[in-house]
PDB file as gemmi writes it, atoms N, CA and C in Angstrom:
CRYST1    1.000    1.000    1.000  90.00  90.00  90.00 P 1                      
ATOM      1  N   MET A   1     197.374 235.635 139.361  1.00  0.00           N  
ATOM      2  CA  MET A   1     197.222 235.387 140.700  1.00  0.00           C  
ATOM      3  C   MET A   1     197.752 235.579 141.892  1.00  0.00           C  
ATOM      4  N   GLU A   2     197.071 235.764 142.783  1.00  0.00           N  
ATOM      5  CA  GLU A   2     197.962 236.132 144.441  1.00  0.00           C  
ATOM      6  C   GLU A   2     199.348 235.337 144.766  1.00  0.00           C  
ATOM      7  N   ARG A   3     199.979 235.969 145.428  1.00  0.00           N  
ATOM      8  CA  ARG A   3     200.965 234.619 145.723  1.00  0.00           C  
ATOM      9  C   ARG A   3     201.165 235.061 147.262  1.00  0.00           C  
ATOM     10  N   ILE A   4     201.467 234.057 147.932  1.00  0.00           N  
ATOM     11  CA  ILE A   4     201.670 233.844 149.445  1.00  0.00           C  
ATOM     12  C   ILE A   4     203.204 233.095 149.575  1.00  0.00           C  
ATOM     13  N   ASN A   5     203.775 233.802 150.887  1.00  0.00           N  
ATOM     14  CA  ASN A   5     205.022 233.232 151.031  1.00  0.00           C  
ATOM     15  C   ASN A   5     204.636 232.020 151.724  1.00  0.00           C  
ATOM     16  N   LEU A   6     205.349 230.669 151.415  1.00  0.00           N  
ATOM     17  CA  LEU A   6     205.458 229.157 151.709  1.00  0.00           C  
ATOM     18  C   LEU A   6     205.290 229.235 153.297  1.00  0.00           C  
ATOM     19  N   TYR A   7     206.206 230.084 154.038  1.00  0.00           N  
ATOM     20  CA  TYR A   7     206.179 229.438 155.444  1.00  0.00           C  
ATOM     21  C   TYR A   7     204.818 230.463 155.796  1.00  0.00           C  
ATOM     22  N   THR A   8     204.505 231.438 155.413  1.00  0.00           N  
ATOM     23  CA  THR A   8     203.401 232.164 156.114  1.00  0.00           C  
ATOM     24  C   THR A   8     202.036 230.959 155.907  1.00  0.00           C  
ATOM     25  N   ALA A   9     202.111 230.544 154.420  1.00  0.00           N  
ATOM     26  CA  ALA A   9     201.051 229.380 153.966  1.00  0.00           C  
ATOM     27  C   ALA A   9     201.305 228.552 155.449  1.00  0.00           C  
ATOM     28  N   ILE A  10     202.034 227.955 155.454  1.00  0.00           N  
ATOM     29  CA  ILE A  10     202.180 226.753 156.568  1.00  0.00           C  
ATOM     30  C   ILE A  10     202.098 227.190 157.646  1.00  0.00           C  
ATOM     31  N   GLU A  11     202.052 228.426 158.462  1.00  0.00           N  
ATOM     32  CA  GLU A  11     201.581 229.250 159.773  1.00  0.00           C  
ATOM     33  C   GLU A  11     200.172 229.154 159.656  1.00  0.00           C  
ATOM     34  N   GLN A  12     199.460 230.034 158.305  1.00  0.00           N  
ATOM     35  CA  GLN A  12     198.167 229.773 158.315  1.00  0.00           C  
ATOM     36  C   GLN A  12     197.613 228.409 158.200  1.00  0.00           C  
ATOM     37  N   MET A  13     198.219 227.119 157.506  1.00  0.00           N  
ATOM     38  CA  MET A  13     197.364 226.009 157.464  1.00  0.00           C  
ATOM     39  C   MET A  13     197.577 225.227 158.968  1.00  0.00           C  
ATOM     40  N   LYS A  14     198.225 225.869 160.195  1.00  0.00           N  
ATOM     41  CA  LYS A  14     198.153 225.298 161.441  1.00  0.00           C  
ATOM     42  C   LYS A  14     197.166 225.731 162.100  1.00  0.00           C  
ATOM     43  N   GLN A  15     197.109 227.281 161.698  1.00  0.00           N  
ATOM     44  CA  GLN A  15     195.675 228.096 162.195  1.00  0.00           C  
ATOM     45  C   GLN A  15     194.547 227.444 162.195  1.00  0.00           C  
ATOM     46  N   LEU A  16     194.613 227.179 160.583  1.00  0.00           N  
ATOM     47  CA  LEU A  16     193.044 226.417 160.172  1.00  0.00           C  
ATOM     48  C   LEU A  16     193.240 225.583 160.591  1.00  0.00           C  
ATOM     49  N   SER A  17     194.244 224.133 160.916  1.00  0.00           N  
ATOM     50  CA  SER A  17     193.857 223.271 161.167  1.00  0.00           C  
ATOM     51  C   SER A  17     193.326 222.976 162.898  1.00  0.00           C  
ATOM     52  N   ALA A  18     194.202 224.181 163.665  1.00  0.00           N  
ATOM     53  CA  ALA A  18     194.095 224.443 165.294  1.00  0.00           C  
ATOM     54  C   ALA A  18     192.274 224.740 165.110  1.00  0.00           C  
ATOM     55  N   SER A  19     191.601 225.286 164.184  1.00  0.00           N  
ATOM     56  CA  SER A  19     190.322 226.220 164.568  1.00  0.00           C  
ATOM     57  C   SER A  19     189.478 224.598 164.028  1.00  0.00           C  
ATOM     58  N   ASP A  20     189.655 223.694 163.505  1.00  0.00           N  
ATOM     59  CA  ASP A  20     189.095 222.852 162.860  1.00  0.00           C  
ATOM     60  C   ASP A  20     188.376 222.913 161.460  1.00  0.00           C  
ATOM     61  N   GLU A  21     189.161 223.941 160.859  1.00  0.00           N  
ATOM     62  CA  GLU A  21     188.623 224.611 159.583  1.00  0.00           C  
ATOM     63  C   GLU A  21     189.606 223.550 158.094  1.00  0.00           C  
ATOM     64  N   THR A  22     189.167 223.680 157.378  1.00  0.00           N  
ATOM     65  CA  THR A  22     190.090 222.921 156.080  1.00  0.00           C  
ATOM     66  C   THR A  22     190.873 223.945 155.212  1.00  0.00           C  
ATOM     67  N   PHE A  23     191.640 223.569 154.559  1.00  0.00           N  
ATOM     68  CA  PHE A  23     191.903 224.614 153.179  1.00  0.00           C  
ATOM     69  C   PHE A  23     192.289 223.822 152.133  1.00  0.00           C  
ATOM     70  N   ALA A  24     192.515 224.526 151.230  1.00  0.00           N  
ATOM     71  CA  ALA A  24     192.878 223.854 149.526  1.00  0.00           C  
ATOM     72  C   ALA A  24     194.451 223.779 149.311  1.00  0.00           C  
ATOM     73  N   ILE A  25     194.897 222.959 148.940  1.00  0.00           N  
ATOM     74  CA  ILE A  25     196.399 223.037 148.703  1.00  0.00           C  
ATOM     75  C   ILE A  25     196.809 222.065 147.589  1.00  0.00           C  
ATOM     76  N   SER A  26     197.495 222.576 146.679  1.00  0.00           N  
ATOM     77  CA  SER A  26     198.453 221.613 145.354  1.00  0.00           C  
ATOM     78  C   SER A  26     200.001 221.297 145.440  1.00  0.00           C  
ATOM     79  N   PHE A  27     200.195 220.367 145.492  1.00  0.00           N  
ATOM     80  CA  PHE A  27     201.571 219.704 145.803  1.00  0.00           C  
ATOM     81  C   PHE A  27     202.197 219.062 145.021  1.00  0.00           C  
ATOM     82  N   ARG A  28     203.483 218.745 144.537  1.00  0.00           N  
ATOM     83  CA  ARG A  28     204.078 218.062 143.303  1.00  0.00           C  
ATOM     84  C   ARG A  28     204.707 216.819 144.527  1.00  0.00           C  
ATOM     85  N   LYS A  29     204.520 215.892 143.835  1.00  0.00           N  
ATOM     86  CA  LYS A  29     205.007 214.303 144.207  1.00  0.00           C  
ATOM     87  C   LYS A  29     206.176 214.337 144.542  1.00  0.00           C  
ATOM     88  N   TYR A  30     207.086 213.422 145.020  1.00  0.00           N  
ATOM     89  CA  TYR A  30     208.227 213.397 145.028  1.00  0.00           C  
ATOM     90  C   TYR A  30     208.625 211.876 145.498  1.00  0.00           C  
ATOM     91  N   ASP A  31     209.259 210.939 144.834  1.00  0.00           N  
ATOM     92  CA  ASP A  31     209.669 209.398 145.564  1.00  0.00           C  
ATOM     93  C   ASP A  31     210.903 209.440 145.612  1.00  0.00           C  
ATOM     94  N   ARG A  32     211.918 209.722 146.553  1.00  0.00           N  
ATOM     95  CA  ARG A  32     213.140 209.676 146.453  1.00  0.00           C  
ATOM     96  C   ARG A  32     213.822 208.327 146.460  1.00  0.00           C  
ATOM     97  N   GLN A  33     213.172 207.040 146.525  1.00  0.00           N  
ATOM     98  CA  GLN A  33     213.958 205.873 146.059  1.00  0.00           C  
ATOM     99  C   GLN A  33     213.798 205.346 144.931  1.00  0.00           C  
ATOM    100  N   ARG A  34     212.917 206.070 144.242  1.00  0.00           N  
ATOM    101  CA  ARG A  34     212.711 205.654 142.746  1.00  0.00           C  
ATOM    102  C   ARG A  34     213.317 206.773 142.061  1.00  0.00           C  
ATOM    103  N   ASN A  35     213.663 208.124 142.360  1.00  0.00           N  
ATOM    104  CA  ASN A  35     213.631 209.148 141.875  1.00  0.00           C  
ATOM    105  C   ASN A  35     212.983 209.735 140.655  1.00  0.00           C  
ATOM    106  N   LYS A  36     211.692 209.439 141.232  1.00  0.00           N  
ATOM    107  CA  LYS A  36     210.494 210.131 140.089  1.00  0.00           C  
ATOM    108  C   LYS A  36     209.388 210.847 140.774  1.00  0.00           C  
ATOM    109  N   GLY A  37     208.679 211.563 140.070  1.00  0.00           N  
ATOM    110  CA  GLY A  37     207.947 212.555 140.369  1.00  0.00           C  
ATOM    111  C   GLY A  37     207.286 213.677 139.638  1.00  0.00           C  
ATOM    112  N   GLY A  38     206.936 213.887 139.929  1.00  0.00           N  
ATOM    113  CA  GLY A  38     206.167 215.769 139.149  1.00  0.00           C  
ATOM    114  C   GLY A  38     204.689 215.660 139.244  1.00  0.00           C  
ATOM    115  N   ASP A  39     204.012 214.238 139.748  1.00  0.00           N  
ATOM    116  CA  ASP A  39     202.725 214.225 139.273  1.00  0.00           C  
ATOM    117  C   ASP A  39     201.915 215.730 140.548  1.00  0.00           C  
ATOM    118  N   LEU A  40     201.095 216.099 140.125  1.00  0.00           N  
ATOM    119  CA  LEU A  40     200.388 217.159 140.671  1.00  0.00           C  
ATOM    120  C   LEU A  40     199.373 216.860 141.625  1.00  0.00           C  
ATOM    121  N   VAL A  41     199.305 216.860 143.030  1.00  0.00           N  
ATOM    122  CA  VAL A  41     198.254 216.294 143.869  1.00  0.00           C  
ATOM    123  C   VAL A  41     197.399 217.726 144.413  1.00  0.00           C  
ATOM    124  N   ARG A  42     195.869 217.637 144.219  1.00  0.00           N  
ATOM    125  CA  ARG A  42     195.142 218.867 144.492  1.00  0.00           C  
ATOM    126  C   ARG A  42     194.357 218.401 145.246  1.00  0.00           C  
ATOM    127  N   LEU A  43     193.945 219.152 146.920  1.00  0.00           N  
ATOM    128  CA  LEU A  43     193.330 218.625 147.809  1.00  0.00           C  
ATOM    129  C   LEU A  43     192.409 219.771 147.970  1.00  0.00           C  
ATOM    130  N   LYS A  44     190.933 219.633 147.712  1.00  0.00           N  
ATOM    131  CA  LYS A  44     190.051 220.902 148.283  1.00  0.00           C  
ATOM    132  C   LYS A  44     189.679 221.479 149.981  1.00  0.00           C  
ATOM    133  N   ASN A  45     189.953 220.037 150.209  1.00  0.00           N  
ATOM    134  CA  ASN A  45     189.505 220.239 151.871  1.00  0.00           C  
ATOM    135  C   ASN A  45     190.507 219.630 152.553  1.00  0.00           C  
ATOM    136  N   ALA A  46     191.966 219.819 153.121  1.00  0.00           N  
ATOM    137  CA  ALA A  46     192.748 219.244 153.697  1.00  0.00           C  
ATOM    138  C   ALA A  46     193.096 219.875 154.960  1.00  0.00           C  
ATOM    139  N   ARG A  47     193.363 219.019 155.709  1.00  0.00           N  
ATOM    140  CA  ARG A  47     193.642 219.680 157.528  1.00  0.00           C  
ATOM    141  C   ARG A  47     195.115 219.227 157.882  1.00  0.00           C  
ATOM    142  N   LEU A  48     195.776 219.613 158.638  1.00  0.00           N  
ATOM    143  CA  LEU A  48     197.614 219.214 159.371  1.00  0.00           C  
ATOM    144  C   LEU A  48     196.647 217.774 160.199  1.00  0.00           C  
ATOM    145  N   ARG A  49     197.576 216.910 160.000  1.00  0.00           N  
ATOM    146  CA  ARG A  49     197.842 215.668 161.070  1.00  0.00           C  
ATOM    147  C   ARG A  49     198.675 216.253 161.865  1.00  0.00           C  
ATOM    148  N   LYS A  50     199.394 215.253 162.818  1.00  0.00           N  
ATOM    149  CA  LYS A  50     200.226 215.287 164.171  1.00  0.00           C  
ATOM    150  C   LYS A  50     201.348 215.297 163.044  1.00  0.00           C  
ATOM    151  N   LYS A  51     202.845 215.682 163.659  1.00  0.00           N  
ATOM    152  CA  LYS A  51     204.044 215.467 162.919  1.00  0.00           C  
ATOM    153  C   LYS A  51     204.373 214.223 163.185  1.00  0.00           C  
ATOM    154  N   THR A  52     205.096 213.626 162.683  1.00  0.00           N  
ATOM    155  CA  THR A  52     206.012 212.463 163.246  1.00  0.00           C  
ATOM    156  C   THR A  52     207.607 212.807 163.442  1.00  0.00           C  
ATOM    157  N   ALA A  53     208.233 212.333 164.169  1.00  0.00           N  
ATOM    158  CA  ALA A  53     209.211 212.633 164.888  1.00  0.00           C  
ATOM    159  C   ALA A  53     210.565 212.009 163.507  1.00  0.00           C  
ATOM    160  N   ASP A  54     211.558 213.033 163.392  1.00  0.00           N  
ATOM    161  CA  ASP A  54     212.792 212.486 162.115  1.00  0.00           C  
ATOM    162  C   ASP A  54     213.161 211.064 162.380  1.00  0.00           C  
ATOM    163  N   SER A  55     213.208 210.561 163.760  1.00  0.00           N  
ATOM    164  CA  SER A  55     213.312 209.243 164.220  1.00  0.00           C  
ATOM    165  C   SER A  55     212.651 207.961 163.727  1.00  0.00           C  
ATOM    166  N   VAL A  56     211.252 208.797 163.473  1.00  0.00           N  
ATOM    167  CA  VAL A  56     210.644 207.810 162.954  1.00  0.00           C  
ATOM    168  C   VAL A  56     210.490 207.889 161.184  1.00  0.00           C  
ATOM    169  N   ILE A  57     210.084 208.814 160.675  1.00  0.00           N  
ATOM    170  CA  ILE A  57     210.346 209.207 159.259  1.00  0.00           C  
ATOM    171  C   ILE A  57     211.217 209.950 159.171  1.00  0.00           C  
ATOM    172  N   GLU A  58     212.389 209.395 158.295  1.00  0.00           N  
ATOM    173  CA  GLU A  58     213.551 210.536 157.947  1.00  0.00           C  
ATOM    174  C   GLU A  58     212.961 211.758 157.231  1.00  0.00           C  
ATOM    175  N   ASN A  59     213.520 212.955 157.922  1.00  0.00           N  
ATOM    176  CA  ASN A  59     213.685 214.235 157.119  1.00  0.00           C  
ATOM    177  C   ASN A  59     211.873 214.448 157.520  1.00  0.00           C  
ATOM    178  N   SER A  60     211.423 214.341 158.552  1.00  0.00           N  
ATOM    179  CA  SER A  60     209.968 214.548 158.623  1.00  0.00           C  
ATOM    180  C   SER A  60     209.732 215.759 158.880  1.00  0.00           C  
ATOM    181  N   SER A  61     210.862 216.627 159.297  1.00  0.00           N  
ATOM    182  CA  SER A  61     210.889 218.064 159.661  1.00  0.00           C  
ATOM    183  C   SER A  61     210.103 218.849 158.550  1.00  0.00           C  
ATOM    184  N   TYR A  62     210.966 218.709 157.562  1.00  0.00           N  
ATOM    185  CA  TYR A  62     210.805 219.224 156.134  1.00  0.00           C  
ATOM    186  C   TYR A  62     209.436 218.752 155.582  1.00  0.00           C  
ATOM    187  N   LYS A  63     208.705 217.915 155.962  1.00  0.00           N  
ATOM    188  CA  LYS A  63     207.251 217.458 155.512  1.00  0.00           C  
ATOM    189  C   LYS A  63     206.187 218.065 156.038  1.00  0.00           C  
ATOM    190  N   LEU A  64     205.116 217.993 155.052  1.00  0.00           N  
ATOM    191  CA  LEU A  64     203.807 218.415 156.012  1.00  0.00           C  
ATOM    192  C   LEU A  64     202.922 216.991 155.900  1.00  0.00           C  
ATOM    193  N   PHE A  65     202.148 216.952 157.012  1.00  0.00           N  
ATOM    194  CA  PHE A  65     201.529 215.828 156.980  1.00  0.00           C  
ATOM    195  C   PHE A  65     199.965 215.934 157.206  1.00  0.00           C  
ATOM    196  N   ILE A  66     199.253 215.337 156.286  1.00  0.00           N  
ATOM    197  CA  ILE A  66     198.041 216.281 155.993  1.00  0.00           C  
ATOM    198  C   ILE A  66     196.918 214.821 155.996  1.00  0.00           C  
ATOM    199  N   VAL A  67     195.591 215.216 156.015  1.00  0.00           N  
ATOM    200  CA  VAL A  67     194.341 214.622 155.828  1.00  0.00           C  
ATOM    201  C   VAL A  67     193.856 215.114 154.789  1.00  0.00           C  
ATOM    202  N   ASP A  68     192.980 214.374 153.328  1.00  0.00           N  
ATOM    203  CA  ASP A  68     192.260 214.829 152.837  1.00  0.00           C  
ATOM    204  C   ASP A  68     190.980 214.584 153.147  1.00  0.00           C  
ATOM    205  N   THR A  69     190.457 215.288 153.955  1.00  0.00           N  
ATOM    206  CA  THR A  69     189.024 215.251 154.555  1.00  0.00           C  
ATOM    207  C   THR A  69     187.709 214.898 153.800  1.00  0.00           C  
ATOM    208  N   GLU A  70     188.013 215.084 152.574  1.00  0.00           N  
ATOM    209  CA  GLU A  70     186.962 214.041 151.536  1.00  0.00           C  
ATOM    210  C   GLU A  70     187.114 212.631 151.686  1.00  0.00           C  
ATOM    211  N   THR A  71     188.050 212.185 151.599  1.00  0.00           N  
ATOM    212  CA  THR A  71     188.228 210.510 151.626  1.00  0.00           C  
ATOM    213  C   THR A  71     189.284 210.157 152.781  1.00  0.00           C  
ATOM    214  N   GLY A  72     189.133 210.662 153.554  1.00  0.00           N  
ATOM    215  CA  GLY A  72     190.036 210.091 154.760  1.00  0.00           C  
ATOM    216  C   GLY A  72     191.140 209.641 154.766  1.00  0.00           C  
ATOM    217  N   LYS A  73     191.587 209.944 153.493  1.00  0.00           N  
ATOM    218  CA  LYS A  73     193.511 209.353 153.261  1.00  0.00           C  
ATOM    219  C   LYS A  73     194.247 210.457 154.001  1.00  0.00           C  
ATOM    220  N   ALA A  74     195.318 209.703 154.375  1.00  0.00           N  
ATOM    221  CA  ALA A  74     196.272 210.477 155.499  1.00  0.00           C  
ATOM    222  C   ALA A  74     197.668 210.775 154.480  1.00  0.00           C  
ATOM    223  N   LEU A  75     198.388 211.701 154.043  1.00  0.00           N  
ATOM    224  CA  LEU A  75     199.286 212.311 153.134  1.00  0.00           C  
ATOM    225  C   LEU A  75     200.393 212.868 153.806  1.00  0.00           C  
ATOM    226  N   ASN A  76     201.319 213.039 152.917  1.00  0.00           N  
ATOM    227  CA  ASN A  76     202.459 213.794 153.259  1.00  0.00           C  
ATOM    228  C   ASN A  76     203.031 214.305 152.245  1.00  0.00           C  
ATOM    229  N   CYS A  77     203.521 215.721 152.462  1.00  0.00           N  
ATOM    230  CA  CYS A  77     204.362 216.011 151.409  1.00  0.00           C  
ATOM    231  C   CYS A  77     205.639 216.899 151.700  1.00  0.00           C  
ATOM    232  N   TRP A  78     206.770 216.957 150.596  1.00  0.00           N  
ATOM    233  CA  TRP A  78     207.745 217.840 151.260  1.00  0.00           C  
ATOM    234  C   TRP A  78     207.280 219.494 151.179  1.00  0.00           C  
ATOM    235  N   GLN A  79     207.452 220.241 152.242  1.00  0.00           N  
ATOM    236  CA  GLN A  79     206.803 221.553 152.112  1.00  0.00           C  
ATOM    237  C   GLN A  79     207.597 222.385 151.311  1.00  0.00           C  
ATOM    238  N   ILE A  80     208.677 221.913 150.599  1.00  0.00           N  
ATOM    239  CA  ILE A  80     209.019 222.688 149.316  1.00  0.00           C  
ATOM    240  C   ILE A  80     208.288 222.548 148.022  1.00  0.00           C  
ATOM    241  N   LEU A  81     207.785 221.708 148.135  1.00  0.00           N  
ATOM    242  CA  LEU A  81     207.137 221.222 146.577  1.00  0.00           C  
ATOM    243  C   LEU A  81     205.384 221.428 146.789  1.00  0.00           C  
ATOM    244  N   ILE A  82     205.767 222.445 147.836  1.00  0.00           N  
ATOM    245  CA  ILE A  82     203.536 222.994 147.790  1.00  0.00           C  
ATOM    246  C   ILE A  82     203.812 224.368 146.864  1.00  0.00           C  
ATOM    247  N   THR A  83     202.722 223.824 145.847  1.00  0.00           N  
ATOM    248  CA  THR A  83     202.736 225.103 144.835  1.00  0.00           C  
ATOM    249  C   THR A  83     201.565 225.900 145.081  1.00  0.00           C  
ATOM    250  N   GLU A  84     200.371 225.841 145.802  1.00  0.00           N  
ATOM    251  CA  GLU A  84     199.599 226.425 145.956  1.00  0.00           C  
ATOM    252  C   GLU A  84     198.754 226.203 147.373  1.00  0.00           C  
ATOM    253  N   PHE A  85     198.218 227.478 147.953  1.00  0.00           N  
ATOM    254  CA  PHE A  85     197.321 227.206 149.370  1.00  0.00           C  
ATOM    255  C   PHE A  85     196.318 227.826 149.208  1.00  0.00           C  
ATOM    256  N   ASN A  86     195.328 227.678 149.281  1.00  0.00           N  
ATOM    257  CA  ASN A  86     193.694 228.381 149.215  1.00  0.00           C  
ATOM    258  C   ASN A  86     193.956 229.477 147.683  1.00  0.00           C  
ATOM    259  N   GLY A  87     194.165 228.959 146.543  1.00  0.00           N  
ATOM    260  CA  GLY A  87     194.194 229.611 145.553  1.00  0.00           C  
ATOM    261  C   GLY A  87     195.148 230.453 145.355  1.00  0.00           C  
ATOM    262  N   MET A  88     195.716 230.431 146.091  1.00  0.00           N  
ATOM    263  CA  MET A  88     197.298 231.586 146.076  1.00  0.00           C  
ATOM    264  C   MET A  88     198.516 230.597 145.801  1.00  0.00           C  
ATOM    265  N   LYS A  89     199.442 231.022 144.699  1.00  0.00           N  
ATOM    266  CA  LYS A  89     200.666 230.390 144.357  1.00  0.00           C  
ATOM    267  C   LYS A  89     201.895 230.743 145.445  1.00  0.00           C  
ATOM    268  N   THR A  90     202.378 229.765 145.723  1.00  0.00           N  
ATOM    269  CA  THR A  90     203.252 230.041 146.968  1.00  0.00           C  
ATOM    270  C   THR A  90     205.094 230.243 146.532  1.00  0.00           C  
ATOM    271  N   TYR A  91     205.821 231.164 146.907  1.00  0.00           N  
ATOM    272  CA  TYR A  91     207.110 231.472 146.560  1.00  0.00           C  
ATOM    273  C   TYR A  91     207.949 231.179 148.342  1.00  0.00           C  
ATOM    274  N   ILE A  92     208.882 231.172 147.810  1.00  0.00           N  
ATOM    275  CA  ILE A  92     210.058 230.845 148.873  1.00  0.00           C  
ATOM    276  C   ILE A  92     210.846 232.551 149.196  1.00  0.00           C  
TER     277      ILE A  92                                                      
END                                                                             
């Protein structure tokens, strides 16, 4: 399987979203309050949405704010927990 640098993938996500195109993404969930996670989320058609300031959502600079274009559901994920982008494994 092809690999892509995580930060290169994020830049490509920004470009695709700006062009009103979608991308596929997989990431692991994590809930800091419950110290639980591990579930894998796979979205076939996602797009980035506007970022929220750190003053509104703690550590938002380290998260991606996305929307599942198939369901319209707004989600966010920690950037470091992204495992795949458009069929390519991510690495740091």
